[in-house]
TORDREN-66725 format. One record per residue: chain; residue in one letter; residue number from 1; x, y, z of N, C-alpha, C in turn. Coordinates in nm, 3 decimals, m for minus. Layout:
REM TORDREN-66725
 chaine residu num     nxx     nyy     nzz    caxx    cayy    cazz     cxx     cyy     czz
      A      A NUM       X       Y       Z       X       Y       Z       X       Y       Z
...
//
This chain:
REM TORDREN-66725
 chaine residu num     nxx     nyy     nzz    caxx    cayy    cazz     cxx     cyy     czz
      A      M   1 m10.126   0.996  m7.449 m10.033   0.948  m7.511  m9.948   0.864  m7.453
      A      T   2  m9.949   0.697  m7.490  m9.872   0.610  m7.404  m9.752   0.594  m7.491
      A      T   3  m9.651   0.563  m7.415  m9.472   0.501  m7.496  m9.529   0.409  m7.466
      A      G   4  m9.558   0.310  m7.388  m9.543   0.146  m7.392  m9.445   0.120  m7.254
      A      A   5  m9.400   0.252  m7.183  m9.320   0.202  m7.071  m9.360   0.147  m6.992
      A      P   6  m9.328   0.142  m6.882  m9.427   0.123  m6.756  m9.444   0.250  m6.695
      A      S   7  m9.589   0.273  m6.608  m9.599   0.421  m6.590  m9.594   0.377  m6.434
      A      S   8  m9.513   0.207  m6.364  m9.592   0.203  m6.222  m9.470   0.313  m6.139
      A      P   9  m9.543   0.398  m6.036  m9.394   0.483  m5.958  m9.349   0.355  m5.905
      A      H  10  m9.319   0.242  m5.899  m9.248   0.124  m5.870  m9.150   0.021  m5.903
      A      T  11  m9.096   0.156  m5.992  m9.027   0.097  m6.180  m8.887   0.044  m6.078
      A      D  12  m8.790  m0.037  m6.083  m8.689  m0.115  m6.008  m8.576   0.061  m6.060
      A      R  13  m8.516   0.082  m5.958  m8.435   0.182  m5.971  m8.302   0.094  m5.868
      A      P  14  m8.185   0.155  m5.929  m8.048   0.096  m5.878  m8.075   0.107  m5.720
      A      R  15  m8.015   0.021  m5.627  m8.002   0.030  m5.475  m7.913   0.147  m5.434
      A      R  16  m7.912   0.259  m5.341  m7.826   0.364  m5.323  m7.778   0.291  m5.227
      A      S  17  m7.610   0.282  m5.213  m7.552   0.207  m5.166  m7.558   0.284  m5.006
      A      R  18  m7.494   0.217  m4.896  m7.506   0.239  m4.728  m7.399   0.417  m4.741
      A      L  19  m7.354   0.452  m4.785  m7.296   0.578  m4.783  m7.333   0.659  m4.819
      A      R  20  m7.394   0.642  m4.946  m7.465   0.748  m5.007  m7.594   0.808  m4.942
      A      R  21  m7.621   0.693  m4.832  m7.790   0.692  m4.750  m7.764   0.758  m4.623
      A      Y  22  m7.649   0.763  m4.587  m7.639   0.742  m4.413  m7.552   0.891  m4.451
      A      L  23  m7.480   0.953  m4.548  m7.396   1.021  m4.567  m7.434   1.142  m4.519
      A      P  24  m7.507   1.222  m4.558  m7.615   1.333  m4.546  m7.650   1.333  m4.429
      A      L  25  m7.699   1.213  m4.358  m7.807   1.263  m4.246  m7.635   1.251  m4.079
      A      G  26  m7.525   1.175  m4.147  m7.435   1.245  m4.072  m7.357   1.307  m4.034
      A      V  27  m7.383   1.409  m4.179  m7.313   1.499  m4.170  m7.387   1.586  m4.069
      A      A  28  m7.528   1.590  m4.077  m7.658   1.699  m4.055  m7.627   1.644  m3.855
      A      L  29  m7.588   1.588  m3.874  m7.572   1.502  m3.704  m7.461   1.577  m3.646
      A      W  30  m7.327   1.585  m3.695  m7.163   1.599  m3.705  m7.226   1.787  m3.643
      A      L  31  m7.246   1.824  m3.796  m7.290   1.955  m3.754  m7.411   1.991  m3.618
      A      V  32  m7.461   1.956  m3.641  m7.544   1.958  m3.446  m7.460   1.973  m3.347
      A      L  33  m7.412   1.879  m3.332  m7.334   1.851  m3.181  m7.217   1.961  m3.231
      A      E  34  m7.167   1.951  m3.317  m7.055   2.087  m3.285  m7.142   2.188  m3.244
      A      I  35  m7.228   2.236  m3.292  m7.288   2.333  m3.262  m7.301   2.361  m3.149
      A      W  36  m7.359   2.204  m3.068  m7.430   2.217  m2.903  m7.236   2.290  m2.863
      A      L  37  m7.143   2.192  m2.878  m7.056   2.212  m2.839  m7.001   2.375  m2.833
      A      L  38  m7.019   2.391  m2.929  m6.947   2.573  m2.892  m7.051   2.569  m2.836
      A      T  39  m7.149   2.609  m2.828  m7.239   2.713  m2.729  m7.236   2.647  m2.626
      A      L  40  m7.198   2.507  m2.538  m7.151   2.428  m2.465  m7.030   2.521  m2.364
      A      V  41  m6.965   2.598  m2.482  m6.817   2.633  m2.428  m6.814   2.759  m2.417
      A      A  42  m6.934   2.810  m2.502  m6.939   2.951  m2.511  m7.003   3.005  m2.357
      A      G  43  m7.098   2.943  m2.328  m7.166   2.925  m2.184  m7.097   2.928  m2.113
      A      A  44  m6.999   2.855  m2.049  m6.874   2.825  m1.957  m6.801   2.901  m1.986
      A      A  45  m6.696   2.933  m2.025  m6.575   3.009  m2.078  m6.640   3.171  m2.170
      A      G  46  m6.706   3.217  m2.212  m6.776   3.282  m2.257  m6.738   3.286  m2.480
      A      G  47  m6.807   3.388  m2.503  m6.758   3.376  m2.629  m6.657   3.429  m2.695
      A      A  48  m6.572   3.517  m2.642  m6.429   3.542  m2.698  m6.351   3.458  m2.672
      A      T  49  m6.350   3.389  m2.560  m6.274   3.222  m2.581  m6.317   3.122  m2.720
      A      V  50  m6.443   3.116  m2.653  m6.438   2.991  m2.831  m6.424   3.072  m2.942
      A      L  51  m6.407   3.184  m2.955  m6.369   3.296  m3.142  m6.215   3.281  m3.101
      A      L  52  m6.145   3.261  m2.988  m5.977   3.241  m2.991  m6.010   3.119  m3.029
      A      L  53  m6.029   3.002  m2.961  m6.038   2.875  m3.018  m6.036   2.858  m3.136
      A      L  54  m6.140   2.955  m3.200  m6.147   2.873  m3.306  m6.049   2.938  m3.426
      A      V  55  m5.988   3.046  m3.388  m5.896   3.118  m3.483  m5.771   3.043  m3.449
      A      A  56  m5.709   2.973  m3.351  m5.608   2.923  m3.295  m5.608   2.792  m3.413
      A      G  57  m5.737   2.705  m3.390  m5.768   2.650  m3.500  m5.740   2.641  m3.650
      A      V  58  m5.783   2.740  m3.699  m5.722   2.805  m3.805  m5.585   2.823  m3.870
      A      V  59  m5.579   2.905  m3.744  m5.402   2.896  m3.814  m5.310   2.799  m3.802
      A      A  60  m5.345   2.710  m3.656  m5.252   2.591  m3.676  m5.279   2.556  m3.813
      A      G  61  m5.378   2.458  m3.804  m5.408   2.404  m3.945  m5.360   2.441  m4.031
      A      S  62  m5.332   2.587  m4.046  m5.281   2.618  m4.198  m5.125   2.614  m4.146
      A      V  63  m5.100   2.597  m4.088  m4.959   2.607  m4.043  m4.922   2.459  m4.082
      A      V  64  m4.984   2.336  m4.063  m4.976   2.204  m4.051  m5.013   2.170  m4.187
      A      I  65  m5.080   2.220  m4.274  m5.090   2.209  m4.463  m4.974   2.260  m4.504
      A      K  66  m4.909   2.376  m4.439  m4.780   2.441  m4.530  m4.670   2.361  m4.505
      A      R  67  m4.633   2.322  m4.434  m4.536   2.250  m4.337  m4.549   2.093  m4.450
      A      A  68  m4.676   2.012  m4.426  m4.661   1.887  m4.540  m4.696   1.908  m4.618
      A      G  69  m4.711   2.017  m4.698  m4.714   2.061  m4.857  m4.504   2.054  m4.857
      A      R  70  m4.463   2.172  m4.837  m4.366   2.223  m4.823  m4.255   2.011  m4.834
      A      R  71  m4.280   1.915  m4.707  m4.243   1.872  m4.696  m4.247   1.717  m4.827
      A      A  72  m4.348   1.732  m4.887  m4.408   1.625  m4.977  m4.371   1.695  m5.111
      A      F  73  m4.432   1.865  m5.140  m4.278   1.834  m5.229  m4.145   1.857  m5.237
      A      R  74  m4.086   1.888  m5.125  m3.888   1.834  m5.081  m3.879   1.698  m5.133
      A      N  75  m3.976   1.609  m5.077  m3.954   1.457  m5.104  m3.981   1.386  m5.310
      A      L  76  m4.057   1.489  m5.324  m4.045   1.428  m5.435  m4.001   1.503  m5.566
      A      N  77  m3.889   1.620  m5.513  m3.791   1.651  m5.610  m3.688   1.620  m5.549
      A      E  78  m3.676   1.591  m5.440  m3.535   1.450  m5.399  m3.539   1.318  m5.458
      A      A  79  m3.672   1.292  m5.486  m3.672   1.149  m5.555  m3.658   1.180  m5.729
      A      L  80  m3.685   1.230  m5.761  m3.667   1.288  m5.908  m3.532   1.318  m5.928
      A      R  81  m3.474   1.372  m5.837  m3.330   1.404  m5.893  m3.250   1.263  m5.875
      A      R  82  m3.287   1.183  m5.761  m3.247   1.036  m5.727  m3.255   0.952  m5.848
      A      G  83  m3.366   0.973  m5.918  m3.428   0.901  m6.042  m3.535   0.779  m6.016
      A      G  84  m3.583   0.801  m5.908  m3.675   0.698  m5.844  m3.798   0.781  m5.828
      A      S  85  m3.890   0.677  m5.760  m3.994   0.736  m5.670  m4.007   0.751  m5.569
      A      P  86  m4.093   0.879  m5.495  m4.094   0.920  m5.321  m4.106   0.814  m5.309
      A      E  87  m4.010   0.810  m5.221  m4.076   0.728  m5.044  m4.179   0.711  m5.022
      A      R  88  m4.231   0.590  m4.931  m4.357   0.592  m4.890  m4.397   0.691  m4.792
      A      G  89  m4.431   0.755  m4.782  m4.507   0.854  m4.667  m4.367   0.963  m4.647
      A      G  90  m4.322   0.961  m4.744  m4.183   1.111  m4.732  m4.065   1.050  m4.625
      A      N  91  m4.111   1.083  m4.510  m4.015   1.062  m4.391  m3.960   0.924  m4.379
      A      G  92  m3.997   0.848  m4.466  m3.924   0.705  m4.376  m3.981   0.599  m4.342
      A      N  93  m4.086   0.698  m4.251  m4.167   0.583  m4.134  m4.271   0.515  m4.150
      A      G  94  m4.342   0.531  m4.286  m4.428   0.485  m4.339  m4.593   0.579  m4.282
      A      N  95  m4.552   0.724  m4.221  m4.663   0.772  m4.210  m4.683   0.904  m4.341
      A      G  96  m4.803   0.937  m4.403  m4.795   1.001  m4.504  m4.863   1.115  m4.473
      A      N  97  m4.779   1.220  m4.590  m4.793   1.356  m4.577  m5.004   1.401  m4.601
      A      G  98  m5.038   1.272  m4.676  m5.153   1.324  m4.666  m5.285   1.355  m4.606
      A      L  99  m5.235   1.231  m4.437  m5.306   1.179  m4.292  m5.281   1.327  m4.257
      A      T 100  m5.154   1.361  m4.285  m5.093   1.527  m4.187  m5.182   1.615  m4.251
      A      M 101  m5.180   1.607  m4.351  m5.267   1.749  m4.486  m5.436   1.756  m4.421
      A      L 102  m5.496   1.604  m4.351  m5.634   1.585  m4.322  m5.589   1.612  m4.226
      A      G 103  m5.511   1.597  m4.081  m5.507   1.644  m4.010  m5.519   1.836  m3.990
      A      G 104  m5.422   1.886  m4.027  m5.485   2.003  m4.100  m5.551   2.063  m4.090
      A      L 105  m5.626   1.989  m4.233  m5.792   2.035  m4.267  m5.944   2.049  m4.150
      A      L 106  m5.888   1.941  m4.115  m5.996   1.933  m3.928  m5.952   2.022  m3.889
      A      L 107  m5.857   2.099  m3.834  m5.787   2.154  m3.758  m5.905   2.290  m3.830
      A      I 108  m5.862   2.351  m3.927  m5.905   2.447  m4.002  m6.092   2.454  m3.990
      A      I 109  m6.135   2.366  m3.990  m6.301   2.356  m4.021  m6.348   2.380  m3.837
      A      P 110  m6.414   2.471  m3.864  m6.467   2.544  m3.715  m6.525   2.385  m3.650
      A      G 111  m6.491   2.404  m3.530  m6.567   2.285  m3.433  m6.448   2.252  m3.343
      A      L 112  m6.513   2.192  m3.224  m6.442   2.108  m3.126  m6.415   1.977  m3.149
      A      L 113  m6.504   1.924  m3.210  m6.499   1.791  m3.262  m6.370   1.748  m3.405
      A      S 114  m6.409   1.863  m3.462  m6.326   1.842  m3.558  m6.194   1.849  m3.559
      A      D 115  m6.153   1.948  m3.485  m6.043   1.995  m3.395  m5.951   1.881  m3.297
      A      V 116  m6.054   1.834  m3.222  m5.964   1.729  m3.158  m5.984   1.607  m3.266
      A      A 117  m6.005   1.565  m3.377  m5.974   1.457  m3.488  m5.876   1.521  m3.522
      A      G 118  m5.833   1.612  m3.605  m5.712   1.646  m3.663  m5.598   1.668  m3.580
      A      L 119  m5.616   1.651  m3.409  m5.513   1.726  m3.356  m5.498   1.526  m3.342
      A      L 120  m5.549   1.450  m3.317  m5.535   1.294  m3.317  m5.452   1.255  m3.404
      A      L 121  m5.483   1.283  m3.560  m5.452   1.276  m3.679  m5.274   1.339  m3.673
      A      L 122  m5.251   1.383  m3.637  m5.122   1.483  m3.634  m5.070   1.382  m3.513
      A      L 123  m5.058   1.242  m3.489  m4.996   1.170  m3.404  m4.981   1.095  m3.485
      A      P 124  m4.821   1.026  m3.465  m4.803   0.965  m3.520  m4.850   0.817  m3.546
      A      P 125  m4.854   0.754  m3.413  m4.894   0.618  m3.401  m5.044   0.598  m3.435
      A      V 126  m5.118   0.714  m3.401  m5.229   0.719  m3.513  m5.291   0.753  m3.662
      A      Q 127  m5.165   0.793  m3.690  m5.123   0.764  m3.840  m5.128   0.677  m3.901
      A      R 128  m5.003   0.618  m3.802  m4.999   0.416  m3.828  m5.106   0.350  m3.836
      A      T 129  m5.158   0.370  m3.724  m5.308   0.248  m3.765  m5.435   0.311  m3.871
      A      V 130  m5.449   0.467  m3.879  m5.522   0.508  m3.938  m5.488   0.465  m4.108
      A      S 131  m5.308   0.461  m4.148  m5.237   0.400  m4.245  m5.345   0.304  m4.275
      A      R 132  m5.264   0.149  m4.114  m5.281   0.026  m4.174  m5.408  m0.035  m4.198
      A      S 133  m5.506   0.069  m4.177  m5.661  m0.018  m4.126  m5.713   0.034  m4.288
      A      T 134  m5.688   0.172  m4.354  m5.759   0.212  m4.486  m5.679   0.127  m4.608
      A      E 135  m5.517   0.047  m4.581  m5.453   0.045  m4.658  m5.524  m0.158  m4.705
      A      S 136  m5.576  m0.193  m4.543  m5.626  m0.340  m4.565  m5.735  m0.323  m4.600
      A      A 137  m5.827  m0.231  m4.608  m5.956  m0.220  m4.659  m5.950  m0.194  m4.824
      A      L 138  m5.873  m0.123  m4.838  m5.870  m0.069  m4.970  m5.820  m0.226  m5.047
      A      E 139  m5.750  m0.302  m4.953  m5.658  m0.445  m5.040  m5.805  m0.544  m5.025
      A      K 140  m5.854  m0.531  m4.910  m5.950  m0.627  m4.947  m6.117  m0.601  m5.062
      A      R 141  m6.049  m0.524  m5.089  m6.194  m0.404  m5.167  m6.175  m0.476  m5.275
      A      L 142  m5.976  m0.483  m5.347  m5.970  m0.496  m5.448  m5.987  m0.642  m5.498
      A      R 143  m5.929  m0.699  m5.374  m5.928  m0.872  m5.357  m6.049  m0.937  m5.445
      A      A 144  m6.156  m0.868  m5.371  m6.281  m0.857  m5.436  m6.311  m0.806  m5.560
      A      A 145  m6.259  m0.749  m5.617  m6.329  m0.668  m5.748  m6.361  m0.789  m5.821
      A      V 146  m6.497  m0.769  m5.908  m6.509  m0.873  m6.030  m6.442  m0.790  m6.114
      A      P 147  m6.413  m0.927  m6.180  m6.336  m0.881  m6.342  m6.370  m0.798  m6.437
      A      G 148  m6.351  m0.715  m6.477  m6.403  m0.650  m6.569  m6.457  m0.523  m6.495
      A      S 149  m6.464  m0.511  m6.348  m6.527  m0.383  m6.318  m6.395  m0.270  m6.293
      A      L 150  m6.384  m0.178  m6.245  m6.268  m0.086  m6.227  m6.176  m0.100  m6.111
      A      G 151  m6.213  m0.190  m6.031  m6.129  m0.274  m5.898  m6.072  m0.447  m5.957
      A      G 152  m6.128  m0.448  m6.056  m6.054  m0.547  m6.109  m5.968  m0.520  m6.189
      A      A 153  m5.983  m0.388  m6.266  m5.850  m0.367  m6.349  m5.755  m0.299  m6.269
      A      F 154  m5.753  m0.254  m6.165  m5.629  m0.183  m6.047  m5.594  m0.336  m6.046
      A      Q 155  m5.623  m0.425  m5.974  m5.630  m0.552  m5.961  m5.530  m0.606  m6.036
      A      Q 156  m5.557  m0.609  m6.183  m5.512  m0.729  m6.255  m5.354  m0.622  m6.309
      A      A 157  m5.352  m0.478  m6.311  m5.241  m0.408  m6.377  m5.140  m0.412  m6.281
      A      R 158  m5.093  m0.443  m6.133  m5.050  m0.467  m6.037  m4.961  m0.562  m6.028
      A      I 159  m4.815  m0.560  m6.108  m4.730  m0.632  m6.114  m4.643  m0.629  m5.963
      A      H 160  m4.586  m0.697  m5.847  m4.528  m0.700  m5.747  m4.357  m0.761  m5.775
      A      R 161  m4.301  m0.638  m5.799  m4.115  m0.742  m5.808  m4.072  m0.751  m5.699
      A      P 162  m3.986  m0.810  m5.659  m3.876  m0.918  m5.591  m3.889  m0.813  m5.423
      A      D 163  m3.809  m0.700  m5.472  m3.777  m0.601  m5.423  m3.926  m0.474  m5.293
      A      G 164  m4.066  m0.537  m5.392  m4.151  m0.475  m5.305  m4.220  m0.359  m5.359
      A      K 165  m4.112  m0.318  m5.454  m4.179  m0.221  m5.609  m4.282  m0.283  m5.668
      A      V 166  m4.381  m0.198  m5.639  m4.487  m0.219  m5.785  m4.481  m0.173  m5.922
      A      V 167  m4.491  m0.291  m6.048  m4.490  m0.210  m6.170  m4.572  m0.225  m6.212
      A      Q 168  m4.628  m0.083  m6.248  m4.809  m0.076  m6.389  m4.757  m0.133  m6.493
      A      G 169  m4.814  m0.174  m6.529  m4.852  m0.272  m6.662  m4.967  m0.292  m6.695
      A      E 170  m4.935  m0.333  m6.826  m5.071  m0.377  m6.929  m5.015  m0.511  m7.015
      A      V 171  m5.137  m0.556  m7.024  m5.114  m0.720  m7.070  m5.230  m0.719  m7.175
      A      I 172  m5.170  m0.694  m7.382  m5.220  m0.715  m7.450  m5.254  m0.852  m7.534
      A      R 173  m5.305  m0.896  m7.542  m5.330  m0.987  m7.636  m5.390  m1.023  m7.754
      A      E 174  m5.340  m1.078  m7.847  m5.358  m1.052  m7.999  m5.429  m1.211  m7.993
      A      D 175  m5.515  m1.237  m8.024  m5.626  m1.376  m8.056  m5.629  m1.370  m8.212
      A      R 176  m5.475  m1.466  m8.257  m5.496  m1.522  m8.407  m5.503  m1.630  m8.429
      A      R 177  m5.589  m1.626  m8.568  m5.650  m1.817  m8.565  m5.538  m1.832  m8.662
      A      P 178  m5.463  m1.948  m8.654  m5.395  m2.031  m8.716  m5.507  m2.047  m8.890
      A      E 179  m5.462  m2.000  m9.004  m5.545  m2.032  m9.140  m5.509  m2.156  m9.120
      A      P 180  m5.659  m2.250  m9.157  m5.674  m2.407  m9.180  m5.539  m2.415  m9.295
      A      G 181  m5.479  m2.528  m9.200  m5.370  m2.612  m9.255  m5.218  m2.538  m9.267
      A      G 182  m5.226  m2.373  m9.168  m5.105  m2.306  m9.214  m5.061  m2.331  m9.084
      A      Q 183  m4.940  m2.292  m8.981  m4.890  m2.325  m8.871  m4.895  m2.229  m8.814
      A      P 184  m4.948  m2.240  m8.642  m4.964  m2.107  m8.592  m4.862  m2.038  m8.553
      A      P 185  m4.905  m1.881  m8.496  m4.809  m1.793  m8.493  m4.709  m1.825  m8.380
      A      P 186  m4.556  m1.744  m8.374  m4.464  m1.816  m8.274  m4.549  m1.761  m8.196
      A      L 187  m4.462  m1.797  m8.049  m4.469  m1.723  m7.910  m4.433  m1.652  m7.900
      A      T 188  m4.348  m1.611  m7.956  m4.263  m1.429  m7.918  m4.236  m1.377  m8.052
      A      H 189  m4.250  m1.237  m8.016  m4.239  m1.173  m8.152  m4.084  m1.091  m8.141
//
Protein backbone atom coordinates (compact mmCIF):
# COMPACT_ATOMS: atom_id res chain seq x y z
CA UNK A 1 0.00 0.00 0.00
CA UNK A 2 1.42 3.35 -0.97
CA UNK A 3 0.60 6.70 0.54
CA UNK A 4 2.13 8.89 -2.12
CA UNK A 5 4.87 10.10 0.23
CA UNK A 6 8.43 9.70 -0.95
CA UNK A 7 9.87 6.46 0.32
CA UNK A 8 13.52 7.26 -0.29
CA UNK A 9 15.80 6.75 2.71
CA UNK A 10 17.60 9.96 1.73
CA UNK A 11 14.73 12.37 2.39
CA UNK A 12 15.69 15.84 3.46
CA UNK A 13 16.09 16.05 7.21
CA UNK A 14 17.02 19.19 9.08
CA UNK A 15 20.74 19.40 9.75
CA UNK A 16 21.91 18.96 13.33
CA UNK A 17 23.85 21.80 14.85
CA UNK A 18 27.53 21.35 15.61
CA UNK A 19 26.81 21.33 19.33
CA UNK A 20 24.28 18.49 19.02
CA UNK A 21 26.62 16.59 16.75
CA UNK A 22 29.84 16.83 18.78
CA UNK A 23 28.58 17.16 22.38
CA UNK A 24 28.19 13.40 22.99
CA UNK A 25 31.68 12.78 21.60
CA UNK A 26 33.11 15.56 23.81
CA UNK A 27 31.41 14.21 26.94
CA UNK A 28 32.67 10.69 26.23
CA UNK A 29 36.20 11.96 25.65
CA UNK A 30 36.06 14.01 28.86
CA UNK A 31 34.88 10.97 30.88
CA UNK A 32 37.64 8.76 29.48
CA UNK A 33 40.24 11.42 30.28
CA UNK A 34 38.89 11.85 33.85
CA UNK A 35 39.02 8.10 34.51
CA UNK A 36 42.52 7.85 33.03
CA UNK A 37 43.77 10.70 35.25
CA UNK A 38 42.17 9.16 38.35
CA UNK A 39 43.83 5.80 37.68
CA UNK A 40 47.15 7.54 37.02
CA UNK A 41 46.96 9.41 40.36
CA UNK A 42 45.79 6.25 42.15
CA UNK A 43 48.80 4.39 40.80
CA UNK A 44 51.19 7.11 41.96
CA UNK A 45 49.67 8.16 45.28
CA UNK A 46 47.32 5.31 46.20
CA UNK A 47 43.59 4.72 46.15
CA UNK A 48 43.00 6.33 49.56
CA UNK A 49 44.48 9.61 48.31
CA UNK A 50 42.17 9.63 45.28
CA UNK A 51 39.18 8.90 47.52
CA UNK A 52 40.14 11.78 49.83
CA UNK A 53 40.54 14.11 46.84
CA UNK A 54 37.08 13.19 45.54
CA UNK A 55 35.43 13.62 48.95
CA UNK A 56 37.23 16.95 49.48
CA UNK A 57 35.95 18.13 46.08
CA UNK A 58 32.36 17.24 46.98
CA UNK A 59 32.58 19.00 50.36
CA UNK A 60 34.27 22.10 48.93
CA UNK A 61 31.79 22.31 46.06
CA UNK A 62 28.84 22.03 48.44
CA UNK A 63 30.22 24.84 50.60
CA UNK A 64 30.82 27.08 47.57
CA UNK A 65 27.31 26.51 46.19
CA UNK A 66 25.73 27.10 49.60
CA UNK A 67 27.60 30.39 50.13
CA UNK A 68 26.87 31.64 46.61
CA UNK A 69 23.18 30.78 47.01
CA UNK A 70 22.98 32.60 50.33
CA UNK A 71 24.71 35.64 48.84
CA UNK A 72 22.30 35.69 45.88
CA UNK A 73 19.28 35.37 48.19
CA UNK A 74 20.62 38.14 50.46
CA UNK A 75 21.17 40.45 47.46
CA UNK A 76 17.66 39.74 46.21
CA UNK A 77 16.15 40.56 49.61
CA UNK A 78 18.13 43.81 49.83
CA UNK A 79 17.06 44.80 46.34
CA UNK A 80 13.42 44.09 47.10
CA UNK A 81 13.67 46.14 50.30
CA UNK A 82 15.11 49.07 48.32
CA UNK A 83 12.48 48.67 45.65
CA UNK A 84 14.94 48.11 42.80
CA UNK A 85 16.43 45.20 40.99
CA UNK A 86 19.40 43.19 42.24
CA UNK A 87 22.84 44.45 41.30
CA UNK A 88 24.54 42.66 38.49
CA UNK A 89 26.74 40.01 40.04
CA UNK A 90 25.55 40.70 43.54
CA UNK A 91 28.82 41.90 45.03
CA UNK A 92 29.18 45.00 42.93
CA UNK A 93 32.25 43.94 40.95
CA UNK A 94 30.44 42.35 38.01
CA UNK A 95 31.04 38.72 39.00
CA UNK A 96 27.92 36.63 38.98
CA UNK A 97 26.86 34.14 41.56
CA UNK A 98 26.01 31.86 38.65
CA UNK A 99 29.67 31.35 37.72
CA UNK A 100 30.53 30.73 41.37
CA UNK A 101 27.78 28.12 41.56
CA UNK A 102 29.03 26.55 38.32
CA UNK A 103 32.50 26.37 39.85
CA UNK A 104 31.04 24.64 42.91
CA UNK A 105 29.13 22.20 40.72
CA UNK A 106 32.31 21.34 38.83
CA UNK A 107 34.02 20.70 42.17
CA UNK A 108 31.24 18.30 43.16
CA UNK A 109 31.50 16.29 39.92
CA UNK A 110 34.05 13.51 40.50
CA UNK A 111 37.24 13.99 38.54
CA UNK A 112 40.43 15.98 38.53
CA UNK A 113 39.81 18.00 35.35
CA UNK A 114 36.41 19.16 36.59
CA UNK A 115 37.99 20.10 39.94
CA UNK A 116 40.65 22.21 38.22
CA UNK A 117 38.00 23.90 36.03
CA UNK A 118 35.83 24.53 39.12
CA UNK A 119 38.73 26.04 41.05
CA UNK A 120 39.58 28.27 38.09
CA UNK A 121 35.99 29.51 37.92
CA UNK A 122 36.23 30.62 41.56
CA UNK A 123 38.98 33.12 40.69
CA UNK A 124 37.60 36.65 40.07
CA UNK A 125 39.78 37.40 36.99
CA UNK A 126 38.61 34.18 35.34
CA UNK A 127 34.99 34.98 36.24
CA UNK A 128 35.28 38.44 34.66
CA UNK A 129 36.83 37.00 31.50
CA UNK A 130 34.22 34.25 31.14
CA UNK A 131 31.42 36.71 31.88
CA UNK A 132 32.65 39.22 29.27
CA UNK A 133 33.16 36.60 26.58
CA UNK A 134 29.75 35.04 27.24
CA UNK A 135 28.01 38.41 27.11
CA UNK A 136 29.73 39.40 23.87
CA UNK A 137 28.88 36.07 22.23
CA UNK A 138 25.25 36.40 23.33
CA UNK A 139 25.07 40.01 22.07
CA UNK A 140 26.53 38.94 18.73
CA UNK A 141 23.95 36.17 18.37
CA UNK A 142 21.11 38.51 19.30
CA UNK A 143 22.27 41.13 16.79
CA UNK A 144 22.40 38.48 14.06
CA UNK A 145 18.96 37.14 14.94
CA UNK A 146 16.42 37.03 12.15
CA UNK A 147 13.30 39.15 12.75
CA UNK A 148 10.44 36.91 13.77
CA UNK A 149 12.66 34.38 15.53
CA UNK A 150 13.04 33.98 19.26
CA UNK A 151 16.33 35.91 19.24
CA UNK A 152 14.66 38.67 17.24
CA UNK A 153 11.92 38.91 19.87
CA UNK A 154 14.51 39.39 22.60
CA UNK A 155 16.31 42.02 20.53
CA UNK A 156 13.14 44.01 19.87
CA UNK A 157 11.81 43.86 23.42
CA UNK A 158 14.77 45.61 25.08
CA UNK A 159 14.95 49.35 25.53
CA UNK A 160 18.10 50.88 27.04
CA UNK A 161 17.60 53.90 29.28
CA UNK A 162 20.32 56.56 29.59
CA UNK A 163 21.19 55.37 33.11
CA UNK A 164 22.04 51.92 31.72
CA UNK A 165 18.93 50.10 32.93
CA UNK A 166 17.04 47.88 30.50
CA UNK A 167 13.28 48.25 30.30
CA UNK A 168 11.29 45.30 29.03
CA UNK A 169 8.48 46.30 26.73
CA UNK A 170 6.09 45.25 24.05
CA UNK A 171 4.91 47.21 21.02
CA UNK A 172 1.29 46.79 20.03
CA UNK A 173 0.34 48.26 16.67
CA UNK A 174 -3.23 48.56 15.60
CA UNK A 175 -3.47 48.98 11.85
CA UNK A 176 -6.85 50.52 11.29
CA UNK A 177 -7.58 51.73 7.79
CA UNK A 178 -9.61 54.92 7.51
CA UNK A 179 -12.96 54.54 5.92
CA UNK A 180 -13.23 55.98 2.44
CA UNK A 181 -13.79 59.72 2.77
CA UNK A 182 -13.24 59.58 6.56
CA UNK A 183 -10.52 60.99 8.75
CA UNK A 184 -7.48 58.91 9.69
CA UNK A 185 -7.35 57.78 13.34
CA UNK A 186 -5.49 60.10 15.75
CA UNK A 187 -1.83 59.35 16.44
CA UNK A 188 -2.33 59.24 20.22
CA UNK A 189 -5.14 57.74 22.21
